[in-house]
C-alpha atoms as a printed R data frame, in Angstrom:
    type eleno elety resid chain resno       x      y       z
1   ATOM     1    CA   UNK     A     1  -8.819 24.158 -25.697
2   ATOM     2    CA   UNK     A     2  -9.811 24.371 -22.060
3   ATOM     3    CA   UNK     A     3 -12.026 21.453 -21.014
4   ATOM     4    CA   UNK     A     4 -13.330 18.807 -23.379
5   ATOM     5    CA   UNK     A     5 -11.365 15.863 -22.019
6   ATOM     6    CA   UNK     A     6 -12.381 12.352 -21.104
7   ATOM     7    CA   UNK     A     7 -16.126 11.844 -20.834
8   ATOM     8    CA   UNK     A     8 -16.969 15.283 -22.255
9   ATOM     9    CA   UNK     A     9 -19.586 15.662 -25.006
10  ATOM    10    CA   UNK     A    10 -19.187 19.120 -26.477
11  ATOM    11    CA   UNK     A    11 -15.368 19.137 -26.712
12  ATOM    12    CA   UNK     A    12 -15.398 16.454 -29.402
13  ATOM    13    CA   UNK     A    13 -18.029 18.392 -31.329
14  ATOM    14    CA   UNK     A    14 -15.887 21.522 -31.248
15  ATOM    15    CA   UNK     A    15 -12.809 19.614 -32.405
16  ATOM    16    CA   UNK     A    16 -14.688 17.962 -35.285
17  ATOM    17    CA   UNK     A    17 -16.109 21.315 -36.373
18  ATOM    18    CA   UNK     A    18 -12.753 23.079 -36.171
19  ATOM    19    CA   UNK     A    19 -11.133 20.425 -38.401
20  ATOM    20    CA   UNK     A    20 -13.781 20.388 -41.086
21  ATOM    21    CA   UNK     A    21 -12.235 23.059 -43.328
22  ATOM    22    CA   UNK     A    22  -8.648 21.953 -42.744
23  ATOM    23    CA   UNK     A    23  -7.387 25.417 -41.847
24  ATOM    24    CA   UNK     A    24  -7.463 25.297 -38.039
25  ATOM    25    CA   UNK     A    25  -5.256 23.098 -35.862
26  ATOM    26    CA   UNK     A    26  -5.549 22.164 -32.195
27  ATOM    27    CA   UNK     A    27  -2.056 22.737 -30.805
28  ATOM    28    CA   UNK     A    28  -2.487 22.620 -27.028
29  ATOM    29    CA   UNK     A    29  -4.997 22.119 -24.248
30  ATOM    30    CA   UNK     A    30  -5.795 21.983 -20.576
31  ATOM    31    CA   UNK     A    31  -8.393 19.274 -20.966
32  ATOM    32    CA   UNK     A    32  -8.857 18.539 -17.276
33  ATOM    33    CA   UNK     A    33  -7.873 19.972 -13.902
34  ATOM    34    CA   UNK     A    34  -6.325 16.553 -13.259
35  ATOM    35    CA   UNK     A    35  -2.842 16.516 -14.829
36  ATOM    36    CA   UNK     A    36  -2.883 12.839 -15.747
37  ATOM    37    CA   UNK     A    37  -6.346 13.027 -17.349
38  ATOM    38    CA   UNK     A    38  -5.339 16.106 -19.323
39  ATOM    39    CA   UNK     A    39  -2.186 14.302 -20.513
40  ATOM    40    CA   UNK     A    40  -4.195 11.249 -21.583
41  ATOM    41    CA   UNK     A    41  -6.701 13.406 -23.444
42  ATOM    42    CA   UNK     A    42  -3.904 15.228 -25.247
43  ATOM    43    CA   UNK     A    43  -2.153 11.964 -26.096
44  ATOM    44    CA   UNK     A    44  -5.357 10.602 -27.627
45  ATOM    45    CA   UNK     A    45  -5.418 13.703 -29.813
46  ATOM    46    CA   UNK     A    46  -1.772 13.221 -30.808
47  ATOM    47    CA   UNK     A    47  -0.587 16.484 -29.209
48  ATOM    48    CA   UNK     A    48   2.921 17.172 -27.963
49  ATOM    49    CA   UNK     A    49   2.940 16.097 -24.276
50  ATOM    50    CA   UNK     A    50   4.689 19.379 -23.420
51  ATOM    51    CA   UNK     A    51   1.554 21.234 -24.580
52  ATOM    52    CA   UNK     A    52  -0.987 19.175 -22.620
53  ATOM    53    CA   UNK     A    53  -1.377 21.285 -19.514
54  ATOM    54    CA   UNK     A    54  -2.968 20.563 -16.146
55  ATOM    55    CA   UNK     A    55  -4.094 24.150 -15.648
56  ATOM    56    CA   UNK     A    56  -5.341 26.828 -18.022
57  ATOM    57    CA   UNK     A    57  -3.262 29.549 -16.337
58  ATOM    58    CA   UNK     A    58  -0.126 27.498 -16.902
59  ATOM    59    CA   UNK     A    59  -1.170 27.017 -20.498
60  ATOM    60    CA   UNK     A    60  -1.707 30.739 -21.151
61  ATOM    61    CA   UNK     A    61   1.647 31.653 -19.584
62  ATOM    62    CA   UNK     A    62   3.520 29.046 -21.597
63  ATOM    63    CA   UNK     A    63   1.701 29.724 -24.870
64  ATOM    64    CA   UNK     A    64   2.198 33.469 -24.474
65  ATOM    65    CA   UNK     A    65   5.958 32.872 -24.387
66  ATOM    66    CA   UNK     A    66   5.741 30.777 -27.572
67  ATOM    67    CA   UNK     A    67   3.507 33.286 -29.368
68  ATOM    68    CA   UNK     A    68   5.765 36.208 -28.441
69  ATOM    69    CA   UNK     A    69   8.932 34.401 -29.455
70  ATOM    70    CA   UNK     A    70  10.321 34.427 -25.918
71  ATOM    71    CA   UNK     A    71  10.461 30.656 -26.061
72  ATOM    72    CA   UNK     A    72  11.277 28.779 -29.273
73  ATOM    73    CA   UNK     A    73   8.905 26.055 -30.315
74  ATOM    74    CA   UNK     A    74   8.380 24.712 -33.816
75  ATOM    75    CA   UNK     A    75   9.038 28.046 -35.511
76  ATOM    76    CA   UNK     A    76   7.061 29.841 -32.760
77  ATOM    77    CA   UNK     A    77   3.817 28.178 -33.791
78  ATOM    78    CA   UNK     A    78   1.906 29.464 -30.783
79  ATOM    79    CA   UNK     A    79  -1.747 29.505 -29.929
80  ATOM    80    CA   UNK     A    80  -3.907 32.164 -31.653
81  ATOM    81    CA   UNK     A    81  -7.151 31.728 -29.765
82  ATOM    82    CA   UNK     A    82  -8.613 29.615 -26.977
83  ATOM    83    CA   UNK     A    83 -11.786 27.528 -27.068
84  ATOM    84    CA   UNK     A    84 -13.629 27.187 -23.737
85  ATOM    85    CA   UNK     A    85 -15.705 24.017 -23.352
86  ATOM    86    CA   UNK     A    86 -15.836 23.621 -19.594
87  ATOM    87    CA   UNK     A    87 -18.900 23.588 -17.348
88  ATOM    88    CA   UNK     A    88 -20.508 27.050 -17.113
89  ATOM    89    CA   UNK     A    89 -18.922 28.250 -13.889
90  ATOM    90    CA   UNK     A    90 -15.452 28.270 -15.464
91  ATOM    91    CA   UNK     A    91 -16.354 30.194 -18.657
92  ATOM    92    CA   UNK     A    92 -15.797 33.631 -17.080
93  ATOM    93    CA   UNK     A    93 -12.475 33.090 -15.256
94  ATOM    94    CA   UNK     A    94 -10.969 31.243 -18.209
95  ATOM    95    CA   UNK     A    95 -12.094 33.914 -20.678
96  ATOM    96    CA   UNK     A    96 -10.714 36.734 -18.567
97  ATOM    97    CA   UNK     A    97  -7.379 34.938 -18.084
98  ATOM    98    CA   UNK     A    98  -7.142 34.358 -21.831
99  ATOM    99    CA   UNK     A    99  -7.870 37.972 -22.679
100 ATOM   100    CA   UNK     A   100  -5.360 39.205 -20.097
101 ATOM   101    CA   UNK     A   101  -2.777 36.890 -21.718
102 ATOM   102    CA   UNK     A   102  -3.465 38.331 -25.173
103 ATOM   103    CA   UNK     A   103  -5.533 35.547 -26.717
104 ATOM   104    CA   UNK     A   104  -8.830 35.788 -28.602
105 ATOM   105    CA   UNK     A   105 -11.662 33.722 -27.065
106 ATOM   106    CA   UNK     A   106 -14.312 31.422 -28.502
107 ATOM   107    CA   UNK     A   107 -16.538 30.202 -25.669
108 ATOM   108    CA   UNK     A   108 -19.371 27.789 -25.223
109 ATOM   109    CA   UNK     A   109 -22.593 29.321 -23.932
110 ATOM   110    CA   UNK     A   110 -23.706 30.787 -21.608
111 ATOM   111    CA   UNK     A   111 -20.765 33.164 -21.373
112 ATOM   112    CA   UNK     A   112 -20.968 33.359 -17.558
113 ATOM   113    CA   UNK     A   113 -23.184 32.280 -14.676
114 ATOM   114    CA   UNK     A   114 -24.492 35.783 -13.898
115 ATOM   115    CA   UNK     A   115 -25.274 39.033 -15.663
116 ATOM   116    CA   UNK     A   116 -22.873 40.863 -13.345
117 ATOM   117    CA   UNK     A   117 -20.038 38.562 -14.485
118 ATOM   118    CA   UNK     A   118 -21.083 39.079 -18.103
119 ATOM   119    CA   UNK     A   119 -20.876 42.850 -17.727
120 ATOM   120    CA   UNK     A   120 -17.372 42.464 -16.305
121 ATOM   121    CA   UNK     A   121 -16.454 40.213 -19.230
122 ATOM   122    CA   UNK     A   122 -17.732 42.881 -21.619
123 ATOM   123    CA   UNK     A   123 -15.434 45.406 -19.965
124 ATOM   124    CA   UNK     A   124 -12.475 43.033 -20.220
125 ATOM   125    CA   UNK     A   125 -13.120 42.427 -23.941
126 ATOM   126    CA   UNK     A   126 -13.343 46.164 -24.604
127 ATOM   127    CA   UNK     A   127 -10.139 46.784 -22.641
128 ATOM   128    CA   UNK     A   128  -8.232 44.041 -24.457
129 ATOM   129    CA   UNK     A   129  -9.387 44.914 -27.956
130 ATOM   130    CA   UNK     A   130  -9.454 41.179 -28.722
131 ATOM   131    CA   UNK     A   131 -12.070 39.060 -30.462
132 ATOM   132    CA   UNK     A   132 -14.732 37.191 -28.508
133 ATOM   133    CA   UNK     A   133 -17.196 34.651 -29.901
134 ATOM   134    CA   UNK     A   134 -20.001 32.622 -28.370
135 ATOM   135    CA   UNK     A   135 -20.953 29.266 -29.867
136 ATOM   136    CA   UNK     A   136 -24.660 29.457 -30.732
137 ATOM   137    CA   UNK     A   137 -24.358 27.086 -33.737
138 ATOM   138    CA   UNK     A   138 -28.041 27.150 -34.671
139 ATOM   139    CA   UNK     A   139 -27.540 30.651 -36.106
140 ATOM   140    CA   UNK     A   140 -25.145 29.196 -38.688
141 ATOM   141    CA   UNK     A   141 -27.438 26.721 -40.401
142 ATOM   142    CA   UNK     A   142 -27.795 27.853 -44.040
143 ATOM   143    CA   UNK     A   143 -31.589 28.029 -43.927
144 ATOM   144    CA   UNK     A   144 -31.631 29.943 -40.657
145 ATOM   145    CA   UNK     A   145 -29.386 32.546 -42.309
146 ATOM   146    CA   UNK     A   146 -31.846 32.513 -45.256
147 ATOM   147    CA   UNK     A   147 -34.765 32.971 -42.905
148 ATOM   148    CA   UNK     A   148 -33.094 35.934 -41.261
149 ATOM   149    CA   UNK     A   149 -32.484 37.607 -44.603
150 ATOM   150    CA   UNK     A   150 -36.028 37.063 -45.814
151 ATOM   151    CA   UNK     A   151 -37.461 38.544 -42.614
152 ATOM   152    CA   UNK     A   152 -35.106 41.524 -42.922
153 ATOM   153    CA   UNK     A   153 -36.174 42.000 -46.569
154 ATOM   154    CA   UNK     A   154 -39.788 42.296 -45.470
155 ATOM   155    CA   UNK     A   155 -41.086 39.137 -47.164
156 ATOM   156    CA   UNK     A   156 -43.143 38.228 -44.102
157 ATOM   157    CA   UNK     A   157 -44.389 41.772 -43.485
158 ATOM   158    CA   UNK     A   158 -44.596 43.000 -39.929
159 ATOM   159    CA   UNK     A   159 -43.869 40.193 -37.475
160 ATOM   160    CA   UNK     A   160 -46.843 39.463 -35.247
161 ATOM   161    CA   UNK     A   161 -46.145 36.166 -33.483
162 ATOM   162    CA   UNK     A   162 -43.172 33.958 -32.753
163 ATOM   163    CA   UNK     A   163 -43.298 30.438 -31.375
164 ATOM   164    CA   UNK     A   164 -40.102 28.532 -30.547
165 ATOM   165    CA   UNK     A   165 -39.837 25.131 -28.914
166 ATOM   166    CA   UNK     A   166 -36.756 23.272 -27.737
167 ATOM   167    CA   UNK     A   167 -37.657 19.902 -26.268
168 ATOM   168    CA   UNK     A   168 -35.488 16.979 -25.230
169 ATOM   169    CA   UNK     A   169 -36.191 13.845 -23.260
170 ATOM   170    CA   UNK     A   170 -32.772 12.883 -21.913
171 ATOM   171    CA   UNK     A   171 -33.562 14.170 -18.395
172 ATOM   172    CA   UNK     A   172 -36.967 12.533 -18.122
173 ATOM   173    CA   UNK     A   173 -35.394 10.171 -15.550
174 ATOM   174    CA   UNK     A   174 -33.017 11.048 -12.708
175 ATOM   175    CA   UNK     A   175 -29.943 10.082 -14.738
176 ATOM   176    CA   UNK     A   176 -27.791 12.518 -12.728
177 ATOM   177    CA   UNK     A   177 -28.019  9.981  -9.857
178 ATOM   178    CA   UNK     A   178 -26.881  7.023 -11.954
179 ATOM   179    CA   UNK     A   179 -23.480  8.247 -13.111
180 ATOM   180    CA   UNK     A   180 -24.341 10.586 -15.994
181 ATOM   181    CA   UNK     A   181 -21.686 13.273 -15.560
182 ATOM   182    CA   UNK     A   182 -23.204 15.570 -18.197
183 ATOM   183    CA   UNK     A   183 -26.527 15.625 -16.371
184 ATOM   184    CA   UNK     A   184 -24.906 15.957 -12.942
185 ATOM   185    CA   UNK     A   185 -23.082 19.237 -13.600
186 ATOM   186    CA   UNK     A   186 -25.940 20.729 -15.675
187 ATOM   187    CA   UNK     A   187 -28.253 20.325 -12.705
188 ATOM   188    CA   UNK     A   188 -25.794 21.631 -10.116
189 ATOM   189    CA   UNK     A   189 -26.252 25.396  -9.510
190 ATOM   190    CA   UNK     A   190 -22.611 25.683  -8.403
191 ATOM   191    CA   UNK     A   191 -21.508 24.683 -11.916
192 ATOM   192    CA   UNK     A   192 -24.459 25.436 -14.173
193 ATOM   193    CA   UNK     A   193 -25.615 28.734 -12.729
194 ATOM   194    CA   UNK     A   194 -29.131 29.835 -11.765
195 ATOM   195    CA   UNK     A   195 -31.005 27.743 -14.333
196 ATOM   196    CA   UNK     A   196 -30.856 24.182 -15.629
197 ATOM   197    CA   UNK     A   197 -32.999 23.694 -18.711
198 ATOM   198    CA   UNK     A   198 -33.327 27.381 -19.612
199 ATOM   199    CA   UNK     A   199 -29.607 27.982 -19.107
200 ATOM   200    CA   UNK     A   200 -28.771 24.941 -21.229
201 ATOM   201    CA   UNK     A   201 -31.230 24.989 -24.139
202 ATOM   202    CA   UNK     A   202 -33.750 27.760 -23.454
203 ATOM   203    CA   UNK     A   203 -31.048 30.336 -24.105
204 ATOM   204    CA   UNK     A   204 -30.409 28.755 -27.522
205 ATOM   205    CA   UNK     A   205 -34.080 29.168 -28.399
206 ATOM   206    CA   UNK     A   206 -34.033 32.779 -27.230
207 ATOM   207    CA   UNK     A   207 -30.915 33.561 -29.243
208 ATOM   208    CA   UNK     A   208 -32.400 31.942 -32.356
209 ATOM   209    CA   UNK     A   209 -35.574 34.021 -32.139
210 ATOM   210    CA   UNK     A   210 -33.750 37.329 -31.875
211 ATOM   211    CA   UNK     A   211 -31.280 36.331 -34.606
212 ATOM   212    CA   UNK     A   212 -33.927 35.389 -37.165
213 ATOM   213    CA   UNK     A   213 -36.478 38.109 -36.470
214 ATOM   214    CA   UNK     A   214 -34.097 40.981 -35.746
215 ATOM   215    CA   UNK     A   215 -36.483 41.885 -32.934
216 ATOM   216    CA   UNK     A   216 -35.539 42.364 -29.292
217 ATOM   217    CA   UNK     A   217 -37.445 40.999 -26.305
218 ATOM   218    CA   UNK     A   218 -38.591 43.868 -24.074
219 ATOM   219    CA   UNK     A   219 -40.684 41.999 -21.480
220 ATOM   220    CA   UNK     A   220 -41.275 38.436 -20.430
221 ATOM   221    CA   UNK     A   221 -43.256 36.247 -18.092
222 ATOM   222    CA   UNK     A   222 -42.093 32.787 -17.069
223 ATOM   223    CA   UNK     A   223 -43.089 29.536 -15.379
224 ATOM   224    CA   UNK     A   224 -40.291 27.090 -14.605
225 ATOM   225    CA   UNK     A   225 -40.737 23.573 -13.312
226 ATOM   226    CA   UNK     A   226 -38.701 20.892 -11.565
227 ATOM   227    CA   UNK     A   227 -40.538 17.818 -12.790
228 ATOM   228    CA   UNK     A   228 -38.142 15.115 -11.552
229 ATOM   229    CA   UNK     A   229 -38.241 14.979  -7.783
230 ATOM   230    CA   UNK     A   230 -35.168 16.163  -5.949
231 ATOM   231    CA   UNK     A   231 -33.859 18.604  -8.547
232 ATOM   232    CA   UNK     A   232 -33.005 22.134  -7.476
233 ATOM   233    CA   UNK     A   233 -32.775 23.578 -11.003
234 ATOM   234    CA   UNK     A   234 -35.492 23.687 -13.640
235 ATOM   235    CA   UNK     A   235 -35.857 20.867 -16.146
236 ATOM   236    CA   UNK     A   236 -38.927 22.305 -17.901
237 ATOM   237    CA   UNK     A   237 -40.634 25.642 -18.489
238 ATOM   238    CA   UNK     A   238 -42.315 28.207 -20.673
239 ATOM   239    CA   UNK     A   239 -41.790 31.934 -21.198
240 ATOM   240    CA   UNK     A   240 -44.162 34.470 -22.761
241 ATOM   241    CA   UNK     A   241 -42.370 37.166 -24.727
242 ATOM   242    CA   UNK     A   242 -43.090 40.693 -25.857
243 ATOM   243    CA   UNK     A   243 -40.961 42.267 -28.549
244 ATOM   244    CA   UNK     A   244 -39.959 45.822 -29.407
245 ATOM   245    CA   UNK     A   245 -42.463 45.975 -32.296
246 ATOM   246    CA   UNK     A   246 -45.342 44.846 -29.994
247 ATOM   247    CA   UNK     A   247 -45.312 41.291 -31.365
248 ATOM   248    CA   UNK     A   248 -45.819 38.458 -28.908
249 ATOM   249    CA   UNK     A   249 -44.059 35.166 -28.528
250 ATOM   250    CA   UNK     A   250 -43.989 31.825 -26.730
251 ATOM   251    CA   UNK     A   251 -40.781 29.986 -25.797
252 ATOM   252    CA   UNK     A   252 -41.054 26.396 -24.592
253 ATOM   253    CA   UNK     A   253 -37.967 24.607 -23.279
254 ATOM   254    CA   UNK     A   254 -38.037 21.180 -21.672
255 ATOM   255    CA   UNK     A   255 -35.656 18.292 -21.072
256 ATOM   256    CA   UNK     A   256 -38.225 15.902 -19.655
257 ATOM   257    CA   UNK     A   257 -40.257 15.392 -22.876
258 ATOM   258    CA   UNK     A   258 -39.961 11.603 -22.998
259 ATOM   259    CA   UNK     A   259 -38.819 10.335 -26.386
260 ATOM   260    CA   UNK     A   260 -37.884 13.736 -27.818
261 ATOM   261    CA   UNK     A   261 -34.355 14.010 -29.155
262 ATOM   262    CA   UNK     A   262 -33.354 17.585 -30.016
263 ATOM   263    CA   UNK     A   263 -36.637 19.194 -30.920
264 ATOM   264    CA   UNK     A   264 -35.722 22.782 -31.758
265 ATOM   265    CA   UNK     A   265 -38.540 24.242 -33.866
266 ATOM   266    CA   UNK     A   266 -39.085 27.862 -34.870
267 ATOM   267    CA   UNK     A   267 -42.187 29.499 -36.339
268 ATOM   268    CA   UNK     A   268 -42.343 33.167 -37.244
269 ATOM   269    CA   UNK     A   269 -45.702 34.685 -38.322
270 ATOM   270    CA   UNK     A   270 -45.907 37.974 -40.235
271 ATOM   271    CA   UNK     A   271 -48.865 39.799 -41.654
272 ATOM   272    CA   UNK     A   272 -48.091 38.583 -45.203
273 ATOM   273    CA   UNK     A   273 -46.357 35.237 -44.687
274 ATOM   274    CA   UNK     A   274 -44.788 32.906 -42.130
275 ATOM   275    CA   UNK     A   275 -41.811 30.592 -41.946
276 ATOM   276    CA   UNK     A   276 -41.079 27.359 -40.138
277 ATOM   277    CA   UNK     A   277 -37.825 25.484 -39.487
278 ATOM   278    CA   UNK     A   278 -37.045 22.325 -37.535
279 ATOM   279    CA   UNK     A   279 -33.495 21.492 -36.421
280 ATOM   280    CA   UNK     A   280 -34.059 17.770 -36.945
281 ATOM   281    CA   UNK     A   281 -34.921 18.512 -40.599
282 ATOM   282    CA   UNK     A   282 -32.499 21.418 -41.045
283 ATOM   283    CA   UNK     A   283 -32.256 21.359 -44.832
284 ATOM   284    CA   UNK     A   284 -35.846 22.527 -45.272
285 ATOM   285    CA   UNK     A   285 -37.436 25.904 -44.635
286 ATOM   286    CA   UNK     A   286 -41.185 26.309 -45.115
287 ATOM   287    CA   UNK     A   287 -42.364 29.704 -46.338
288 ATOM   288    CA   UNK     A   288 -46.155 29.980 -46.083
289 ATOM   289    CA   UNK     A   289 -48.134 32.704 -47.805
290 ATOM   290    CA   UNK     A   290 -51.572 34.122 -47.114
291 ATOM   291    CA   UNK     A   291 -52.836 34.015 -50.689
292 ATOM   292    CA   UNK     A   292 -50.607 31.693 -52.680
293 ATOM   293    CA   UNK     A   293 -49.166 28.185 -52.302
294 ATOM   294    CA   UNK     A   294 -46.657 27.295 -49.611
295 ATOM   295    CA   UNK     A   295 -43.000 27.159 -50.698
296 ATOM   296    CA   UNK     A   296 -40.446 24.606 -49.557
297 ATOM   297    CA   UNK     A   297 -36.941 26.081 -49.637
298 ATOM   298    CA   UNK     A   298 -34.049 23.614 -49.666
299 ATOM   299    CA   UNK     A   299 -30.399 24.098 -48.774
300 ATOM   300    CA   UNK     A   300 -27.830 23.882 -51.583
301 ATOM   301    CA   UNK     A   301 -30.273 25.183 -54.188
302 ATOM   302    CA   UNK     A   302 -29.399 28.211 -56.275
303 ATOM   303    CA   UNK     A   303 -32.373 30.403 -55.376
304 ATOM   304    CA   UNK     A   304 -30.999 30.997 -51.886
305 ATOM   305    CA   UNK     A   305 -29.250 34.252 -50.979
306 ATOM   306    CA   UNK     A   306 -25.517 34.888 -50.904
307 ATOM   307    CA   UNK     A   307 -25.182 34.415 -47.141
308 ATOM   308    CA   UNK     A   308 -27.063 31.093 -47.145
309 ATOM   309    CA   UNK     A   309 -24.858 29.839 -49.988
310 ATOM   310    CA   UNK     A   310 -21.742 30.913 -48.065
311 ATOM   311    CA   UNK     A   311 -22.965 28.785 -45.115
312 ATOM   312    CA   UNK     A   312 -23.715 25.772 -47.377
313 ATOM   313    CA   UNK     A   313 -21.019 23.184 -48.046
314 ATOM   314    CA   UNK     A   314 -22.632 20.485 -50.166
315 ATOM   315    CA   UNK     A   315 -24.818 20.187 -53.276
316 ATOM   316    CA   UNK     A   316 -28.576 19.940 -52.840
317 ATOM   317    CA   UNK     A   317 -29.769 16.665 -51.412
318 ATOM   318    CA   UNK     A   318 -26.647 15.982 -49.334
319 ATOM   319    CA   UNK     A   319 -27.752 16.590 -45.737
320 ATOM   320    CA   UNK     A   320 -25.863 19.156 -43.685
321 ATOM   321    CA   UNK     A   321 -26.421 19.515 -39.971
322 ATOM   322    CA   UNK     A   322 -25.006 20.257 -36.563
323 ATOM   323    CA   UNK     A   323 -21.266 19.703 -37.184
324 ATOM   324    CA   UNK     A   324 -21.386 21.784 -40.400
325 ATOM   325    CA   UNK     A   325 -23.206 24.616 -38.615
326 ATOM   326    CA   UNK     A   326 -20.641 24.506 -35.820
327 ATOM   327    CA   UNK     A   327 -17.893 24.484 -38.445
328 ATOM   328    CA   UNK     A   328 -19.361 27.655 -39.985
329 ATOM   329    CA   UNK     A   329 -18.735 29.427 -36.658
330 ATOM   330    CA   UNK     A   330 -15.143 28.195 -36.638
331 ATOM   331    CA   UNK     A   331 -14.566 29.176 -40.240
332 ATOM   332    CA   UNK     A   332 -15.794 32.716 -39.682
333 ATOM   333    CA   UNK     A   333 -13.979 33.129 -36.353
334 ATOM   334    CA   UNK     A   334 -10.766 31.816 -37.888
335 ATOM   335    CA   UNK     A   335 -11.168 34.299 -40.766
336 ATOM   336    CA   UNK     A   336 -11.692 37.091 -38.258
337 ATOM   337    CA   UNK     A   337  -8.523 36.127 -36.365
338 ATOM   338    CA   UNK     A   338  -6.512 36.058 -39.598
339 ATOM   339    CA   UNK     A   339  -7.987 39.380 -40.739
340 ATOM   340    CA   UNK     A   340  -7.093 40.960 -37.386
341 ATOM   341    CA   UNK     A   341  -3.511 39.648 -37.656
342 ATOM   342    CA   UNK     A   342  -3.113 40.993 -41.216
343 ATOM   343    CA   UNK     A   343  -4.887 44.315 -40.611
344 ATOM   344    CA   UNK     A   344  -7.647 43.508 -43.103
345 ATOM   345    CA   UNK     A   345 -11.399 43.185 -42.642
346 ATOM   346    CA   UNK     A   346 -13.541 40.063 -42.742
347 ATOM   347    CA   UNK     A   347 -16.737 41.060 -44.504
348 ATOM   348    CA   UNK     A   348 -19.228 38.426 -45.676
349 ATOM   349    CA   UNK     A   349 -22.842 39.452 -45.389
350 ATOM   350    CA   UNK     A   350 -24.489 37.732 -42.440
351 ATOM   351    CA   UNK     A   351 -21.418 35.562 -41.804
352 ATOM   352    CA   UNK     A   352 -21.293 36.239 -38.087
353 ATOM   353    CA   UNK     A   353 -20.218 34.651 -34.872
354 ATOM   354    CA   UNK     A   354 -22.392 35.713 -31.923
355 ATOM   355    CA   UNK     A   355 -20.345 37.963 -29.672
356 ATOM   356    CA   UNK     A   356 -20.554 39.764 -26.336
357 ATOM   357    CA   UNK     A   357 -23.908 41.348 -27.159
358 ATOM   358    CA   UNK     A   358 -25.439 37.890 -27.583
359 ATOM   359    CA   UNK     A   359 -23.665 36.848 -24.388
360 ATOM   360    CA   UNK     A   360 -25.159 39.759 -22.435
361 ATOM   361    CA   UNK     A   361 -28.650 39.236 -23.807
362 ATOM   362    CA   UNK     A   362 -28.501 35.523 -23.168
363 ATOM   363    CA   UNK     A   363 -27.475 35.924 -19.568
364 ATOM   364    CA   UNK     A   364 -30.048 38.697 -19.073
365 ATOM   365    CA   UNK     A   365 -32.677 36.310 -20.472
366 ATOM   366    CA   UNK     A   366 -31.726 33.504 -18.078
367 ATOM   367    CA   UNK     A   367 -31.704 35.740 -15.006
368 ATOM   368    CA   UNK     A   368 -34.979 37.471 -15.945
369 ATOM   369    CA   UNK     A   369 -36.725 34.135 -16.536
370 ATOM   370    CA   UNK     A   370 -35.583 32.895 -13.117
371 ATOM   371    CA   UNK     A   371 -36.711 36.140 -11.421
372 ATOM   372    CA   UNK     A   372 -40.051 36.117 -13.244
373 ATOM   373    CA   UNK     A   373 -40.702 32.551 -12.168
374 ATOM   374    CA   UNK     A   374 -40.132 33.436  -8.534
375 ATOM   375    CA   UNK     A   375 -42.359 36.531  -8.663
376 ATOM   376    CA   UNK     A   376 -46.128 37.037  -8.548
377 ATOM   377    CA   UNK     A   377 -45.728 39.961 -10.950
378 ATOM   378    CA   UNK     A   378 -46.860 39.010 -14.467
379 ATOM   379    CA   UNK     A   379 -44.512 40.945 -16.738
380 ATOM   380    CA   UNK     A   380 -40.850 41.690 -16.159
381 ATOM   381    CA   UNK     A   381 -38.842 44.222 -18.118
382 ATOM   382    CA   UNK     A   382 -35.829 42.912 -19.990
383 ATOM   383    CA   UNK     A   383 -32.632 44.511 -18.557
384 ATOM   384    CA   UNK     A   384 -30.777 47.150 -20.519
385 ATOM   385    CA   UNK     A   385 -27.605 45.401 -21.704
386 ATOM   386    CA   UNK     A   386 -26.745 47.756 -24.563
387 ATOM   387    CA   UNK     A   387 -23.024 48.088 -25.238
């Protein structure tokens, strides 16, 4: 793991998710650029002090020796892949260094801080032949996978309208000025990139829409806001979307919605039916029909498809949520790594980890939203990021 040390939020989430199935082990880390802080973080996780590094380059060099057998360590139990949980500006250099050292990469989003960097990352992945995953955990909730399959099966008919909202209230006050380290770096363009709110949570909403509907955004219009005085990055905004089947959409993302917790809500409207899902009630999926009663689909129940059952862990009525969805990404990525090592193929329908295509589209979305906000032109074409 690179990052995720003292005071970090997402590193602990990743570690909890990775441990859930009992088949992945954290063996080393560069948890901080400060050697002592990295050592303390590793000690708190009961790691060998020799494998708690102060620098990710040092870690890759050392772990490459262990993995190759050049240096003996515990029967050559070397690192198989690296998890990147740093602030955004380090995602690209760490990923490239890992790939160059021969390690698969699982990275927090966004993959980079610019589309140009993301294109370079794509080239590096192709050149290395290694696996790359991006942690968009909302795509791994069982009922989101079920929603995707039902849309693909045509149960909604032609998609006409999509509405997605992701609202939080934790930045309603200027907490970045009162010692909140998570807020401080997320609102610093040198570390977060060109967008605050849309780079942090708006990109999740965008990824979720394209994952569930199977559609691709072709044009967008955007209005970003800096509600709290003194901020240089957006903390609120809205984007209008046009899709490749001529459907329209609305994407709302805001971190200044006072009192909101993690309000990710998706509605997809087709000509025959619609569906609705709310991340704060993730075990329910509403399927609404034009001419018959509304259905409530629940996770863990036998009428769900194969992929949704694969992503479910508990019997019906036992709530599953964020950690379990994150763990689904780790399970699939771990299976992919093992399959690659053994020369076999990992093949479970719709058991996917978002990869470089999602990374490219996410970064293209962020940059296009920022450009659209700064322009008087109404509609902006989505960049061609095809692989």
